[in-house]
Z-matrix of the N, CA and C atoms (Angstrom, degrees):
N
C 1 1.527
C 2 1.493 1 107.21
N 3 1.253 2 117.75 1 137.36
C 4 1.460 3 122.84 2 -179.94
C 5 1.521 4 107.77 3 -95.14
N 6 1.334 5 115.64 4 172.19
C 7 1.503 6 121.29 5 177.85
C 8 1.537 7 108.71 6 -60.71
N 9 1.288 8 118.02 7 -40.08
C 10 1.460 9 121.07 8 -177.02
C 11 1.506 10 108.99 9 -65.49
N 12 1.338 11 116.66 10 -38.78
C 13 1.512 12 121.71 11 -177.69
C 14 1.539 13 109.11 12 -63.94
N 15 1.363 14 118.76 13 -34.12
C 16 1.436 15 120.77 14 -174.76
C 17 1.541 16 112.64 15 -58.54
N 18 1.309 17 116.78 16 -26.83
C 19 1.468 18 120.40 17 178.68
C 20 1.518 19 112.79 18 -77.17
N 21 1.368 20 116.71 19 -14.77
C 22 1.470 21 121.62 20 -176.43
C 23 1.440 22 112.43 21 -111.14
N 24 1.332 23 123.39 22 14.03
C 25 1.456 24 123.29 23 -178.10
C 26 1.532 25 110.79 24 -58.66
N 27 1.327 26 115.24 25 142.80
C 28 1.489 27 121.97 26 172.51
C 29 1.489 28 108.25 27 -85.05
N 30 1.317 29 116.90 28 117.97
C 31 1.441 30 121.68 29 179.29
C 32 1.515 31 109.31 30 -106.33
N 33 1.338 32 118.86 31 28.79
C 34 1.433 33 120.12 32 174.33
C 35 1.481 34 114.80 33 -73.78
N 36 1.318 35 118.98 34 -177.55
C 37 1.506 36 122.20 35 -177.91
C 38 1.449 37 113.27 36 -51.62
N 39 1.348 38 120.40 37 -39.72
C 40 1.453 39 121.67 38 -176.93
C 41 1.509 40 112.24 39 -66.44
N 42 1.331 41 120.69 40 -20.21
C 43 1.420 42 125.09 41 -178.73
C 44 1.587 43 110.84 42 -86.32
N 45 1.309 44 119.00 43 -11.45
C 46 1.426 45 120.30 44 -176.98
C 47 1.528 46 113.55 45 -84.97
N 48 1.318 47 115.96 46 85.47
C 49 1.450 48 120.54 47 -171.48
C 50 1.537 49 110.34 48 -73.38
N 51 1.287 50 124.33 49 -17.02
C 52 1.438 51 126.60 50 -176.20
C 53 1.534 52 111.94 51 -101.36
N 54 1.324 53 117.31 52 13.00
C 55 1.494 54 121.08 53 179.21
C 56 1.534 55 107.77 54 -126.45
N 57 1.315 56 114.71 55 124.67
C 58 1.456 57 122.12 56 178.11
C 59 1.535 58 114.09 57 -75.37
N 60 1.298 59 116.98 58 175.90
C 61 1.478 60 119.33 59 -173.69
C 62 1.581 61 111.08 60 -64.77
N 63 1.338 62 114.98 61 -24.56
C 64 1.493 63 118.54 62 179.51
C 65 1.541 64 111.39 63 -94.36
N 66 1.389 65 117.55 64 7.70
C 67 1.465 66 120.94 65 -177.40
C 68 1.544 67 114.79 66 86.74
N 69 1.280 68 117.16 67 3.46
C 70 1.447 69 120.06 68 179.42
C 71 1.506 70 112.58 69 -77.22
N 72 1.380 71 115.86 70 146.79
C 73 1.434 72 120.12 71 176.86
C 74 1.547 73 110.95 72 -71.39
N 75 1.248 74 119.08 73 144.83
C 76 1.516 75 122.65 74 -178.90
C 77 1.490 76 108.51 75 -151.47
N 78 1.305 77 114.25 76 151.70
C 79 1.455 78 122.82 77 173.65
C 80 1.562 79 106.73 78 -85.80
N 81 1.303 80 116.40 79 134.45
C 82 1.474 81 117.88 80 -177.57
C 83 1.528 82 108.42 81 -72.43
N 84 1.315 83 117.04 82 142.47
C 85 1.473 84 122.34 83 179.23
C 86 1.527 85 108.99 84 -83.35
N 87 1.290 86 118.62 85 115.35
C 88 1.473 87 120.60 86 -178.89
C 89 1.522 88 109.90 87 -111.65
N 90 1.363 89 116.81 88 15.43
C 91 1.481 90 120.61 89 -175.16
C 92 1.492 91 111.89 90 -66.32
N 93 1.293 92 118.89 91 -23.75
C 94 1.484 93 121.57 92 -178.44
C 95 1.528 94 113.49 93 -93.47
N 96 1.347 95 115.62 94 -7.99
C 97 1.461 96 120.22 95 -179.62
C 98 1.551 97 110.56 96 -80.46
N 99 1.300 98 115.01 97 142.05
C 100 1.465 99 119.99 98 179.17
C 101 1.518 100 110.14 99 -76.00
N 102 1.321 101 116.46 100 148.69
C 103 1.481 102 120.43 101 178.45
C 104 1.526 103 105.73 102 -81.17
N 105 1.342 104 114.73 103 131.13
C 106 1.470 105 123.87 104 173.69
C 107 1.497 106 110.62 105 -132.53
N 108 1.325 107 116.76 106 158.93
C 109 1.438 108 119.85 107 172.51
C 110 1.520 109 110.07 108 -61.84
N 111 1.315 110 118.80 109 128.94
C 112 1.463 111 125.31 110 -177.22
C 113 1.525 112 108.17 111 -124.00
N 114 1.313 113 114.37 112 133.35
C 115 1.472 114 120.05 113 177.19
C 116 1.547 115 108.07 114 -137.21
N 117 1.307 116 114.41 115 138.07
C 118 1.525 117 119.03 116 173.46
C 119 1.530 118 106.48 117 -138.23
N 120 1.341 119 113.90 118 144.97
C 121 1.489 120 124.24 119 176.48
C 122 1.469 121 108.49 120 -129.47
N 123 1.406 122 113.95 121 128.77
C 124 1.453 123 119.55 122 -179.42
C 125 1.557 124 107.45 123 -127.58
N 126 1.329 125 115.14 124 166.30
C 127 1.475 126 118.91 125 179.32
C 128 1.546 127 108.70 126 -144.01
N 129 1.299 128 112.97 127 164.91
C 130 1.511 129 121.86 128 174.69
C 131 1.534 130 106.08 129 -170.94
N 132 1.259 131 115.37 130 177.92
C 133 1.474 132 121.29 131 -179.46
C 134 1.526 133 111.09 132 -155.22
N 135 1.326 134 111.61 133 152.73
C 136 1.446 135 118.79 134 173.21
C 137 1.524 136 107.55 135 -115.95
N 138 1.299 137 114.71 136 114.98
C 139 1.462 138 120.92 137 179.14
C 140 1.554 139 109.22 138 -90.49
N 141 1.283 140 114.15 139 136.89
C 142 1.462 141 120.83 140 -173.09
C 143 1.547 142 111.35 141 -153.05
N 144 1.281 143 117.08 142 171.88
C 145 1.473 144 120.07 143 178.89
C 146 1.549 145 109.29 144 -70.56
N 147 1.226 146 114.79 145 152.70
C 148 1.571 147 119.60 146 178.23
C 149 1.449 148 111.33 147 -57.33
N 150 1.316 149 120.38 148 -39.74
C 151 1.481 150 123.01 149 177.86
C 152 1.518 151 112.27 150 -65.30
N 153 1.296 152 117.15 151 -33.50
C 154 1.496 153 120.49 152 176.61
C 155 1.455 154 111.01 153 -67.26
N 156 1.363 155 116.71 154 -46.98
C 157 1.407 156 120.80 155 176.44
C 158 1.543 157 113.22 156 -58.29
N 159 1.308 158 115.50 157 -43.94
C 160 1.480 159 119.49 158 175.72
C 161 1.497 160 114.26 159 -58.47
N 162 1.357 161 114.28 160 -40.75
C 163 1.473 162 120.01 161 -179.50
C 164 1.522 163 109.74 162 -66.91
N 165 1.353 164 119.27 163 -42.87
C 166 1.446 165 122.62 164 179.43
C 167 1.529 166 109.57 165 -62.17
N 168 1.349 167 117.23 166 -43.27
C 169 1.453 168 120.33 167 -175.34
C 170 1.548 169 110.09 168 -71.30
N 171 1.318 170 116.75 169 -28.36
C 172 1.480 171 122.27 170 176.19
C 173 1.473 172 113.57 171 -77.88
N 174 1.320 173 117.71 172 -12.92
C 175 1.458 174 123.34 173 -179.08
C 176 1.500 175 110.43 174 77.62
N 177 1.357 176 118.59 175 30.53
C 178 1.447 177 123.07 176 179.55
C 179 1.532 178 116.26 177 -93.30
N 180 1.320 179 116.79 178 1.39
C 181 1.453 180 118.24 179 179.76
C 182 1.553 181 109.80 180 -66.03
N 183 1.340 182 116.29 181 137.85
C 184 1.485 183 119.81 182 -176.28
C 185 1.527 184 112.00 183 -62.57
N 186 1.329 185 118.45 184 -31.39
C 187 1.456 186 121.40 185 -177.86
C 188 1.552 187 113.05 186 -82.15
N 189 1.313 188 118.12 187 -7.79
C 190 1.464 189 119.13 188 176.21
C 191 1.522 190 113.74 189 117.18
N 192 1.349 191 112.15 190 -150.01
C 193 1.458 192 120.25 191 -178.16
C 194 1.516 193 112.47 192 -73.60
N 195 1.299 194 118.91 193 93.20
C 196 1.415 195 124.86 194 -176.21
C 197 1.543 196 114.64 195 -57.40
N 198 1.306 197 114.35 196 -48.20
C 199 1.486 198 119.10 197 -177.25
C 200 1.525 199 109.97 198 -71.01
N 201 1.286 200 118.73 199 -39.21
C 202 1.484 201 119.63 200 177.97
C 203 1.482 202 112.50 201 -64.91
N 204 1.334 203 115.22 202 -44.89
C 205 1.479 204 118.68 203 -179.32
C 206 1.593 205 110.63 204 -66.40
N 207 1.381 206 115.45 205 -38.25
C 208 1.455 207 116.69 206 -179.64
C 209 1.542 208 111.79 207 -65.69
N 210 1.325 209 113.64 208 -38.38
C 211 1.494 210 117.99 209 179.36
C 212 1.518 211 109.57 210 -62.37
N 213 1.347 212 119.20 211 -44.39
C 214 1.461 213 120.00 212 179.87
C 215 1.509 214 111.38 213 -68.21
N 216 1.347 215 116.98 214 -39.05
C 217 1.486 216 119.65 215 177.00
C 218 1.474 217 110.92 216 -60.12
N 219 1.341 218 119.51 217 -42.88
C 220 1.469 219 123.66 218 -179.10
C 221 1.542 220 109.47 219 -60.97
N 222 1.323 221 115.42 220 -47.43
C 223 1.500 222 117.16 221 178.74
C 224 1.493 223 112.14 222 -61.12
N 225 1.353 224 115.72 223 -44.37
C 226 1.468 225 118.73 224 179.09
C 227 1.555 226 112.54 225 -61.54
N 228 1.299 227 115.97 226 -38.59
C 229 1.454 228 122.10 227 179.24
C 230 1.478 229 110.81 228 -64.43
N 231 1.339 230 118.61 229 -45.30
C 232 1.509 231 118.61 230 178.72
C 233 1.502 232 110.54 231 -57.16
N 234 1.345 233 118.55 232 -37.22
C 235 1.480 234 120.31 233 179.05
C 236 1.508 235 113.66 234 -70.51
N 237 1.391 236 117.93 235 -17.38
C 238 1.397 237 122.30 236 -178.38
C 239 1.557 238 114.67 237 -107.11
N 240 1.334 239 114.93 238 11.15
C 241 1.460 240 118.78 239 -172.83
C 242 1.517 241 111.87 240 -54.76
N 243 1.335 242 119.02 241 -47.61
C 244 1.448 243 119.14 242 -176.39
C 245 1.574 244 112.13 243 -63.94
N 246 1.292 245 116.99 244 -19.67
C 247 1.487 246 118.31 245 174.19
C 248 1.513 247 112.69 246 -81.15
N 249 1.323 248 116.51 247 -21.85
C 250 1.434 249 121.34 248 -174.63
C 251 1.537 250 113.71 249 -97.99
N 252 1.337 251 117.46 250 -33.60
C 253 1.445 252 121.58 251 -174.98
C 254 1.480 253 108.14 252 -110.47
N 255 1.362 254 116.48 253 118.91
C 256 1.461 255 118.01 254 -176.87
C 257 1.534 256 112.71 255 -58.95
N 258 1.330 257 117.49 256 140.05
C 259 1.445 258 124.99 257 172.53
C 260 1.570 259 112.20 258 76.12
N 261 1.294 260 118.09 259 3.56
C 262 1.546 261 118.60 260 172.85
C 263 1.505 262 107.09 261 -79.32
N 264 1.309 263 114.71 262 143.68
C 265 1.478 264 123.32 263 179.38
C 266 1.527 265 106.54 264 -81.02
N 267 1.327 266 115.63 265 141.74
C 268 1.479 267 119.04 266 170.17
C 269 1.523 268 107.64 267 -67.95
N 270 1.305 269 115.12 268 134.55
C 271 1.525 270 120.01 269 -173.62
C 272 1.522 271 105.72 270 -125.59
N 273 1.297 272 112.90 271 138.42
C 274 1.506 273 121.84 272 171.15
C 275 1.546 274 108.98 273 -80.47
N 276 1.265 275 117.24 274 91.62
C 277 1.442 276 120.13 275 -176.13
C 278 1.501 277 109.77 276 -72.36
N 279 1.314 278 118.05 277 136.86
C 280 1.491 279 120.37 278 176.77
C 281 1.467 280 110.56 279 -100.34
N 282 1.350 281 121.83 280 -15.32
C 283 1.442 282 124.57 281 177.12
C 284 1.493 283 109.01 282 -163.19
N 285 1.341 284 114.50 283 140.96
C 286 1.434 285 123.73 284 169.95
C 287 1.523 286 107.78 285 -139.62
N 288 1.297 287 118.23 286 122.12
C 289 1.449 288 123.67 287 179.08
C 290 1.567 289 108.25 288 -121.47
N 291 1.277 290 118.94 289 126.22
C 292 1.453 291 123.14 290 174.84
C 293 1.555 292 108.31 291 -117.90
N 294 1.285 293 114.55 292 116.46
C 295 1.479 294 122.02 293 178.77
C 296 1.543 295 108.62 294 -108.55
N 297 1.332 296 113.06 295 131.66
C 298 1.451 297 118.92 296 178.84
C 299 1.497 298 108.16 297 -127.12
N 300 1.367 299 115.83 298 126.51
C 301 1.446 300 119.15 299 -173.41
C 302 1.524 301 107.92 300 -134.28
N 303 1.370 302 115.86 301 140.91
C 304 1.451 303 118.69 302 173.07
C 305 1.506 304 114.42 303 -65.23
N 306 1.317 305 117.91 304 143.83
C 307 1.480 306 120.21 305 176.09
C 308 1.478 307 105.62 306 -134.02
N 309 1.322 308 116.93 307 102.25
C 310 1.455 309 125.49 308 -175.98
C 311 1.572 310 109.93 309 -64.06
N 312 1.353 311 118.57 310 -27.55
C 313 1.443 312 120.34 311 -179.78
C 314 1.508 313 113.68 312 -70.53
N 315 1.304 314 121.19 313 -23.23
C 316 1.460 315 120.89 314 178.57
C 317 1.515 316 112.00 315 -67.20
N 318 1.249 317 124.23 316 -58.08
C 319 1.518 318 130.79 317 -11.77
C 320 1.499 319 108.12 318 -73.32
N 321 1.362 320 114.11 319 155.14
C 322 1.439 321 119.62 320 177.07
C 323 1.514 322 112.80 321 161.70
N 324 1.292 323 117.29 322 -156.63
C 325 1.453 324 122.87 323 -178.25
C 326 1.542 325 109.76 324 -124.15
N 327 1.345 326 116.25 325 131.34
C 328 1.418 327 122.29 326 174.93
C 329 1.498 328 108.88 327 -94.26
N 330 1.289 329 116.24 328 137.39
C 331 1.498 330 123.25 329 -177.83
C 332 1.535 331 107.96 330 -122.61
N 333 1.317 332 113.41 331 130.21
C 334 1.475 333 120.54 332 179.03
C 335 1.526 334 108.57 333 -133.71
N 336 1.301 335 117.62 334 135.26
C 337 1.452 336 119.38 335 177.44
C 338 1.559 337 110.33 336 -131.73
N 339 1.319 338 112.38 337 147.03
C 340 1.486 339 120.98 338 176.12
C 341 1.506 340 106.55 339 -125.80
N 342 1.327 341 112.92 340 130.19
C 343 1.512 342 119.13 341 175.45
C 344 1.510 343 108.15 342 -121.78
N 345 1.334 344 115.31 343 141.79
C 346 1.490 345 122.73 344 -178.39
C 347 1.570 346 109.05 345 -135.60
N 348 1.364 347 113.04 346 148.27
C 349 1.428 348 117.98 347 172.86
C 350 1.547 349 107.70 348 -159.36
N 351 1.305 350 115.73 349 168.03
C 352 1.466 351 121.80 350 169.43
C 353 1.486 352 102.99 351 -114.06
N 354 1.312 353 120.43 352 106.07
C 355 1.401 354 121.35 353 -177.53
C 356 1.520 355 115.50 354 -168.65
N 357 1.374 356 117.65 355 -176.85
C 358 1.458 357 120.93 356 -175.04
C 359 1.515 358 113.80 357 -88.02
N 360 1.285 359 118.75 358 -2.45
C 361 1.492 360 119.81 359 -177.80
C 362 1.553 361 107.37 360 -143.22
N 363 1.350 362 112.11 361 157.78
C 364 1.490 363 119.22 362 -172.34
C 365 1.509 364 115.98 363 -73.91
N 366 1.314 365 115.91 364 171.58
C 367 1.476 366 123.87 365 -177.12
C 368 1.548 367 110.82 366 -118.43
N 369 1.293 368 116.10 367 23.88
C 370 1.494 369 117.99 368 178.19
C 371 1.545 370 112.32 369 -61.58
N 372 1.333 371 115.78 370 -44.52
C 373 1.425 372 116.90 371 -176.20
C 374 1.525 373 111.28 372 -70.15
N 375 1.306 374 119.60 373 -27.34
C 376 1.449 375 122.25 374 177.20
C 377 1.550 376 108.91 375 -70.63
N 378 1.279 377 119.75 376 -41.33
C 379 1.445 378 120.88 377 177.34
C 380 1.544 379 110.82 378 -65.81
N 381 1.343 380 115.94 379 -45.13
C 382 1.482 381 118.93 380 -179.57
C 383 1.548 382 110.26 381 -64.92
N 384 1.335 383 118.63 382 -39.76
C 385 1.475 384 121.05 383 178.82
C 386 1.516 385 109.54 384 -64.95
N 387 1.308 386 117.03 385 -38.80
C 388 1.496 387 119.23 386 -179.05
C 389 1.526 388 108.17 387 -62.69
N 390 1.291 389 119.23 388 -43.14
C 391 1.450 390 121.72 389 -179.43
C 392 1.532 391 111.63 390 -66.76
N 393 1.348 392 114.60 391 -46.09
C 394 1.454 393 118.18 392 -177.59
C 395 1.522 394 111.18 393 -59.89
N 396 1.345 395 117.07 394 -47.30
C 397 1.445 396 119.38 395 -177.97
C 398 1.532 397 112.65 396 -70.48
N 399 1.279 398 118.32 397 -32.66
C 400 1.478 399 120.85 398 174.64
C 401 1.500 400 108.32 399 -63.34
N 402 1.251 401 118.63 400 -46.27
C 403 1.464 402 122.83 401 179.49
C 404 1.543 403 109.94 402 -61.33
N 405 1.325 404 121.07 403 -46.44
C 406 1.403 405 124.42 404 179.94
C 407 1.538 406 110.29 405 -62.89
N 408 1.307 407 116.85 406 -36.06
C 409 1.460 408 122.82 407 178.95
C 410 1.546 409 110.01 408 -64.85
N 411 1.304 410 114.82 409 -41.26
C 412 1.486 411 122.99 410 176.71
C 413 1.558 412 105.75 411 -56.81
N 414 1.315 413 114.34 412 -54.22
C 415 1.453 414 118.45 413 -179.03
C 416 1.511 415 112.14 414 -56.12
N 417 1.341 416 116.88 415 -48.34
C 418 1.433 417 121.59 416 -176.96
C 419 1.517 418 112.24 417 -59.89
N 420 1.335 419 116.32 418 -42.76
C 421 1.430 420 119.72 419 -174.50
C 422 1.557 421 112.96 420 -77.72
N 423 1.366 422 115.91 421 -19.92
C 424 1.482 423 117.53 422 -179.59
C 425 1.494 424 114.13 423 -114.46
N 426 1.342 425 118.40 424 9.55
C 427 1.471 426 121.31 425 -175.68
C 428 1.527 427 111.13 426 -67.16
N 429 1.360 428 117.02 427 -24.39
C 430 1.498 429 117.50 428 177.87
C 431 1.518 430 110.14 429 -68.66
N 432 1.295 431 118.36 430 -22.40
C 433 1.461 432 124.12 431 179.21
C 434 1.547 433 108.21 432 -87.98
N 435 1.316 434 118.80 433 -43.34
C 436 1.453 435 120.89 434 -167.55
C 437 1.532 436 109.51 435 -152.76
N 438 1.328 437 117.48 436 94.52
C 439 1.502 438 122.91 437 179.35
C 440 1.562 439 109.11 438 -71.99
N 441 1.277 440 120.62 439 -15.36
C 442 1.424 441 125.15 440 -176.57
C 443 1.487 442 115.77 441 -84.86
N 444 1.328 443 117.27 442 5.27
C 445 1.481 444 122.51 443 176.72
C 446 1.535 445 110.12 444 -60.60
N 447 1.346 446 115.93 445 151.24
C 448 1.450 447 120.02 446 173.54
C 449 1.512 448 112.55 447 -130.41
N 450 1.306 449 115.16 448 144.33
C 451 1.476 450 122.24 449 173.46
C 452 1.508 451 105.99 450 -92.92
N 453 1.305 452 117.05 451 129.05
C 454 1.467 453 119.53 452 -174.10
C 455 1.553 454 111.63 453 -141.38
N 456 1.247 455 114.61 454 158.64
C 457 1.509 456 121.64 455 165.24
C 458 1.509 457 117.24 456 68.68
N 459 1.320 458 116.79 457 24.93
C 460 1.451 459 118.58 458 179.44
C 461 1.528 460 110.23 459 -67.92
N 462 1.287 461 115.36 460 121.63
C 463 1.491 462 118.24 461 -177.51
C 464 1.505 463 111.55 462 -163.76
N 465 1.332 464 113.78 463 154.64
C 466 1.498 465 120.01 464 173.32
C 467 1.510 466 108.98 465 -75.46
N 468 1.309 467 118.68 466 132.47
C 469 1.455 468 121.90 467 177.13
C 470 1.551 469 111.37 468 -97.18
N 471 1.340 470 116.90 469 -38.74
C 472 1.451 471 119.08 470 177.21
C 473 1.499 472 111.74 471 -160.90
N 474 1.274 473 114.85 472 158.84
C 475 1.485 474 123.34 473 171.72
C 476 1.471 475 109.91 474 -142.44
N 477 1.343 476 116.37 475 147.64
C 478 1.420 477 121.55 476 178.06
C 479 1.538 478 109.19 477 -139.60
N 480 1.350 479 113.88 478 145.97
C 481 1.470 480 118.71 479 177.39
C 482 1.526 481 109.36 480 107.56
N 483 1.364 482 109.34 481 165.52
C 484 1.490 483 116.56 482 177.50
C 485 1.545 484 112.49 483 78.74
N 486 1.286 485 117.40 484 -175.54
C 487 1.434 486 125.81 485 -176.81
C 488 1.449 487 111.68 486 -63.76
N 489 1.353 488 121.65 487 -35.91
C 490 1.469 489 122.35 488 -178.91
C 491 1.499 490 114.12 489 -81.26
N 492 1.315 491 116.89 490 -8.79
C 493 1.534 492 120.35 491 176.51
C 494 1.502 493 111.77 492 70.31
N 495 1.299 494 113.13 493 -133.17
C 496 1.505 495 121.31 494 -173.33
C 497 1.516 496 110.05 495 -94.15
N 498 1.328 497 116.93 496 143.89
C 499 1.424 498 124.01 497 172.29
C 500 1.525 499 109.14 498 -144.11
N 501 1.332 500 119.41 499 136.92
C 502 1.443 501 124.17 500 178.06
C 503 1.515 502 109.07 501 -130.11
N 504 1.327 503 115.06 502 142.69
C 505 1.493 504 118.96 503 -179.84
C 506 1.498 505 105.16 504 -78.94
N 507 1.350 506 113.04 505 152.43
C 508 1.395 507 120.12 506 175.74
C 509 1.493 508 110.59 507 -71.01
N 510 1.346 509 118.67 508 145.96
C 511 1.458 510 120.73 509 177.30
C 512 1.530 511 110.63 510 -64.46
N 513 1.287 512 116.16 511 143.05
C 514 1.468 513 120.50 512 174.07
C 515 1.530 514 110.82 513 -145.41
N 516 1.287 515 113.65 514 159.46
C 517 1.484 516 120.09 515 179.74
C 518 1.532 517 108.38 516 -74.25
N 519 1.365 518 116.62 517 144.00
C 520 1.453 519 121.55 518 -179.18
C 521 1.489 520 113.45 519 -65.06
């Protein structure tokens, strides 16, 4: 599916793979699907005051290393996605990377996660969960400095593998 196709998806009853004929929730059976290399990349950001960003980068947050803790929290969250999101399959992740970078133009921190596996189903939810929890951890660790922070722009950037192949999000302004 291409980026252009994503705007034209059919969301009729036939597209609802997690709903049974009686309307009951169900986990999709992926046992007949072949295992392929799967990759997903997601992003998000935490907007904050310039002084808050400076404090985080200087290591002055009372709770400790904000970026280091958020990176670990994001990785741990990706591994727990099937426990957090109903009907997600447990996935044997082969790689999760969470990158957190300062962005003076926000000001704030940009968070990006990549998840990989060899399996019958995608890792989009794992990448998105990693970013969401990393952003929430940043908020939690720095809220004593700035309760007005906001978590923004959580989205899937790309996915590769499986029957639908490659997909990339359209570029958009921050």
